[in-house]
N, C-alpha and C positions, 0 to 999 in steps of 0.2 A: 781874262776869265769872263765869260758871259754871265750876265745877271739872269737869274731864274725868276720868272713871273710867279708870284704866289697864287695858289688856287683859292678863290673865295668861296666856292661852293662847299656845302656841308654834305651833300648827297650826290651820288653818281647819277648822271643824266642818261636816260634810255632813249635812243633814237626811235621814233615812231613813224617816220615818213613812209617806210616801206611795209608797214604792218596792216594798212587799211583802217587803222584806228581813226576815229573822228572826234571833232570838238565842236560844240555849239554854245554860244553865249545866250543865256536866257534873258529875254527882254520882256518886262511886265509893263502893260499899259492899260490902266483902267481894269476892266474885267477880262482882258485877253492876255495871253502869253504867246510870244513868238520866239523862234529859235533863229539866231543869226549864225550861219556856218562860218567856221574858222578852220585854218589848216594847222593841225597839231604837229609840231616839229619834234619836241622832246618832252619828257616827263621825268621827274624825280620824286622821291618821297615827300619833298617839301615844296615843289614848284613846277612850272611848265613854261615852255616857250612856244609861241604860235604866231601865225600870220592872221591879220584881221583886215577886212576891207574898210572898217571904220576905226578912226583914232580913238583910243580909250584914255581916260584921264589917269595920269600917274597918281599914286596914293589913294585911289578910289577903289571901292569894292564892287565886284561883279560876280554873278552866279553863272556856272557852266555845267553842261553835261558832257562827260567824257565817255565815249564808246570805245573801250579797249577791245581789240580784236585778237592780237597775238602778242605774247604767248598766252595771255589771259583772255577770257571772254567775260567782261564785266561792264555794266553801265553804272557810272559814278556821277553823283552830284558833288560839285566842289565850289565852295565860296573862296574867292581869291582876291588878294590885294595886288593891284598893278604896281610893279616896281620900276619899270622903264619902258619907254616907247621910242622906236626909231623908224623913220621913213624907210620903206623898202621897195624901191623901183615900182614895177607894175603890180605887185602883190598888195600894195597898200601899206600896212604897218607891221613891223616886227615887234612883238611884245613879250616881256618877261613878267611872270606873276608868281607870287608866293601863295601857296594854298594854305588857308587858315582854318578851314573846316571842310569835312567831307563825310559821306555816308559809309566810308571804309576806314577801319581803324588804322590801316597801314599807310594812309595818305593824308598828309597835312598836319599842322599844329604840333610839330615836333619840338618847337622851342618853348612851349608852355609847360609849366611845372605841374606834375600830377600830385594831388594831395590825397 
């Protein structure tokens, strides 16, 4: 009998590679703000996976802009905690992040209790 691998994810992941959706990390420096483009691979109600040219620190918090194209058309601000980082050939780094806050009620912070 083959052992089944248990699924750790709480939410279904939606593949976004073919939708034209975009992801950018918000970098603040002094009085300026720059956007560092990333490649959004997938998104769920609680997290995302993406490629980044720069290695990000696990357990650190970063801000992102998510430009969803299909099936929704929305621009989303998301604050995320980096959960894991893996080297990924010529694309830089493959990164998994939990979304802890966003400007959309349906995205992030699902593990927090509502009072």
